[in-house]
N, C-alpha and C positions, 0 to 999 in steps of 0.2 A: 377285209375291212375290220378295224378295231372299233367296237361299239360300246357305248355306255348307256345303260337303261336305268332310268329313274322315273319317279311318279309322285303324285300327291304332295306337291309343294304347299298348297293351300296358302299362297301369299295373301297377306291382308287379314289373316285370322286374328280375331280378338279373343283372347283367352281369359275368361272371367274379367273382362274389361281391360285387360292388358294387351298392348301391342306386341306382336312377335317380329317386328321389322328388324331389330338388331340380330336376333337369331337367324332369321332368313338371310340377311345380308352376309353373315359369317358362313352359313351353309353354302350359299352360292359362291362365295370366295373359295371355299374349300373345293367345291365341285370344279371350278376352273383350274385349280391346282392339279386335281386328278386328271383332268383332260390333257393338261400339259405333260404330266408325269407319265401317263400311259399312252401318250401320243394317239389320242382318240380321233378317229375319222368321222364318226357318226354319233350324235347324241339323240336319244329317243326319250321323250317325256310322255308317259302314258296317262295323261289326264289329270284333272283337278289342279291345274296350274294356279288358279285362284281359289279362295275360300267361299266367295259369294259371287253372284251374277254381276253385280256392280261393285267391283273392288275399289278401295280407296286409292287416291292418286299415288300414295307412297308405294303401294303394291305394284301398280303398273310401272312406276319408275324403276323398281328393283328388276322387274321382268325385262323391260326394254334395255336397261343398262347392261344386264347380264348378256342378252343376245348381242349387243354391240361389242362387248368385250371378247366374245367368242372369235371375233375376226382376227384377234392377235394370238390365237391358239392353233394347233394342228387340225382342229375340227373343221371339216369342209362341208358337212351336211348336218342339219338339225331337223328332226321330225317331231312335231308337237301335235297331240290330239286333245280334243275337248273332253272333259269329264262331266259327271252329273252336277258338279258345283260350278262349272264354267258356263257362261252365256255363249252359245254357238256363234251368234252374230259378232260378238266382241272379239272372239278368237279369230274368226275369219276375216274381219274388216280389213286388216293390212296384208291380206294374203298375197296379192300380186307384188307388192313392194318387197315383202319378205322373200318371196320366191326368187327374186332377182339377186338376193343376198345369200342364196343357198339354204334358206329356212323354209320348210314346208309345214304349213299349218292345216289341220283338218278339224274344224269345229263341229261340223255336222256331216252326216253321211251322204245325204242327197239321194236321188233316185237311181244313180248309175254307180254300182260298186266299182266298176273299172276306173272311175275317176279318182278313187282313193288309192290306186296302185302307183307307187312312186319309184321310178328307177333311179338309182344312185350310181355315179360313175367314179372310177378311180382317177388317179392323177394323169393317166394317159388317155382319158376320155372313153374308157371301155366300161360298160355296165357290169358292176360287180355285185350289186345287191338290189333286190326289189322289196320295198316295204309296203305291205298291204295295210294301210293306216286306217284302222277301224276305231272311230271315237265312241263315246257313250251313245248307244242307240236309243232314241226316244220313241215315244208312242207313234209319232208321225212318220217314223221310218218303217213302220209295219203297215199291214193292211188295216183299213179303218174298221173299228169294232162295230158289231151289229147293235142296233137299238135294244136297250135293256140287257146288254151283256153283263153277266155276273162276274164276280171277282175271279173265280177259278177259270172261267172261260177266257177272261182277259189275260190272266197270267200264262195260260197255255198258248194263247196267240203270241204273246211276247217271246216265250221260250222258242216256239216254232220260228218266229221271225228272226231271232238271233241266229239260230242254227242255219236257216236258209241264207241269211246275209253272208255268213262265213263260207258257205258252199259256193255262193255266187262270186265272192271276191277271190276265192281260191281258184276258180275256173278262169277268172280274168287275169290273175297273176300268172298262171301257167301259160295262158295264151301269150302274154307279154314276154315271159321267159323264153318261149320257143322262138322268138324273133332274134335271139342273140346267140352267138357262139364265141367263147364258151358260155354255158348257161349260168347266169348270176344266181346267187343264193336267194332264198325266199324267207321272209319273216313277216309276222303280222303283229298287230297290237290289239288291245281290248281294254275297255273300262267297264267292269262288271263284277259280279259275285260268283266265282266259279265254285262248283260243287266240291265240297270237302275242304275248302279254304278255312283257315282259322282266323276269325276277325277279333278285334278287341271289343270289350263290353259295350263301348259307347258308339260303335259304328251302326248306322241305320241301314235297313234294307235298301238297296238301290232302286228296286221297283216295288211299289207299295204292295204288301201282301206276299211277296216272294223272296225267300232267303237266298236260294241257289238258282242262278239263271241258266247255267250251261255246265256240262261235265267236261273233263279234260279230253275225253274221247270224241267230243263234238268238234274240236278244232281239227281241220283237215290235215292229213299226214304230210302234205307237200310243204307245210311250213316247218322250217328247221329250227325256228325259235319263235316263241309267243311271249311278247312283252306286255304284261298286264298291269293295270292300275285299279285303284279303289280300295283294296284291302291294305291297311297301313302296316301290317306285320309281314316282313319278307319271308317268302316260302315258295316251294315248288307246289304244283297242283297235280293231284292224281298220281303222285310218285313218279312224275315225268320230269326229268331234269331240265328239259328244254322249254317247259311251260312255267313261267316264273312271275311272281309279284316281287317287285323290287322293294316295296314298302315305302312309307313316307320318309322325307328327308330329315325331319325332326319329329320328336314325340308331340302329338297333337291333343292328347288328353292324359289325365292321370292314369287311365287304364292301360297306357302304353309304356309305363315307366320301366318295365322289365325287358322291353324289346331292344335288341341291338339293331339300330338303323343301318341300312346298307344301300349301296347302288350295285348294279350287276355289270361286270365287265365281261365281254365276250368277243371272240374273233370268228368271222365267217368269211369263207372264200368261195369264189366261183367254182362250180363242179364239186367241191368238197363239202360245202355247207358249214355247219357249226364245228369248229375245231378246238375251241377253248372257252371255258366259262368259269368264272369265280366271283364270289361276293366280296365287295370292298366295304369294310366297316366305316361308318360315318362317326366322327368324334362327337362327344357331347359338348354342346356350346352352352346349354343351360339345363341343369338337372331338374326334373320334376320328382317330387317325393310325397309319399303318403305316410303319415305318422299317426299311430293309434296306441291307446293304452291309458292307464291311470295318469294323472297329472305329472307325478314325478318321472314316470317312464317317458312321457311325451317330452318333458324338458331334457332328459338325457339323450333322446333320439335327435332332438333339435340341435343340441350342442354338438353331437357327432357329425351332423350334416355340415357344420361350419367348416370341417376339414376337407370337404369335397373340392377337388381342383377343377374348376371350369372357368372360362372367361367371364361368364355372367352369373349373377346371384341365383341361388336355388329358389324355386317356387314350390311351396308346400301346402298340402291340405292336411288338416289336423282333426282327429276325432278323439275327444277326451271321454274316457270311460270311468265307471266307478261312481260312488256316492258323494265324493268330495264336492262341496259347493264353493265356487269362487264368484264373488259379486260381479265383477266385470272381467270375464274370462278373456275376452278379446284384448283388452288393454293389458292384462297381466301377461299374456303370451307375447305380445308385441314388445312390451318393456323387457321381458326376458331375452328376446332376440335382437335387441336394438344394436348390439355390437357384433352380430353375426352377419355373414354374407348370405343372407336368405330373406325371403319375403313370404309371409303367410297370406295366402289368398282365400282359403276357406277354413272355417272353424265350425264344428258342430259337437254337440254332446251325444253320448251314447243313446241309441234308440230314438233320436230326434233328427231325422234326415230332412224334415221340411222346415222347421223353425230355426233359422240361422241367427247368429248374433245380429242385433238390429242394425249395426253399422255396416253389415255386409249383405243386407237383403237383396240389393240390386246385383251384387256379385253372384249370389246364389241363383237368381233368375237368369243371369248370363250363362251359367253353367248348364242350364237345361236346354234340351232341344225344343223346337217349336211344337212338336207333337206332345212332348211331356208337359209343356205349359198348358196346352189345350186340354189334355187329360186331367191335370190337376184342377183346372177350372170346372170341368164337368163333375169331377168328384166332389168339389166344394159345394156344388148346387144340390147334392144329395140325390142325383138321378139314379134310376134303376140301372144295373150293370149292363143289361141288354141294350137299353137306350144309349148308354155311354159308348158301348162298343160300336153301335151303328153310327153315332155322331162322329166318333174318331175316324171311322172308315170313310165317311163322307168328306170329312175335313182333309184327310190324306189324299183322296181322289181329287179334290179341288186344288190342293197345292200342286199335285202332279200335273194337272191340266194347265195351271198357271205357269209352271216351269217349262212345260212342253211348248207353250205359246209365247215364252219369254215375256210374261207380264210381270 
């Protein structure tokens, strides 16, 4: 089977107040072109389909239109898992309708790992591939924590729970594989932070307090390919070629501007397993750029960006350095760029990362994570650092509990 692995679409993302719908629409159009060009049989999306639990209607429209258009391609099977940004119930709601159309969705793991094992059949009705579709594993997928459980004990429980779940689903996949002759290939998915992965600066830990959830060696050897999501930078894990993050489909923050976005093309065969793997680069639909320097340098860099060839205008963050004073820096820079194919979304002066131009205070707030806003609020109250640390930890635990319970 010819398989395409992608992840972290984050449909519906608002980027400093700006919609990404145009970029996402172009990226999904391009993805359909690759499915046709490569004659893909199976599309695997490894989580974070949406950017928020309750995505806007425009994001859901992009999602369902894309799935409907797949019916006019060679793709016969689609496997989608929920990520930490996805609401499990929303992903699973149309499950049975989608299954009738060859679309398999796994928003939450449930109590039976075997239920996440999906056999996929070739055009002759023979099983050729089994996908152990593991979504983002939430607190409720593990043993209930003890009363008064500390952060380290909780994190160890989660690590042990992730490891155990993969052992159990591997056993279930092998039991299912043994029922067929020839034996179909085995692959699994995951949405987590694997040990050794290189994340971008703005990506948050997927479990509060824990950076690395599982090592490459923890994935059972029976899986001939491991399709991962969550890390936006494409890469292999633990120097193992068959354990891969595909990365996000478009750059999702200014910290990702140097990344070449990709999807992963692979071939797997019954009895032979993984026979081919290559990265397919995704074109740039809208460039994100960071510009820094004294005002004349900034202006030169902005002028140079105007020559970048992409369908959509470039989005830029600017940091002006040096002692030169400009009365209305925001207006000056926007007037300078008015005939360029770019938009300045963030402006700051050197050494002043908190006080943005007044006309962009709301945009600056939009650029911060929820935890960063809470931290800045605590710092603004002049609280002791230990008190602030404890408050932030409690706030993170509350957010995690609310996400776990889909509140």
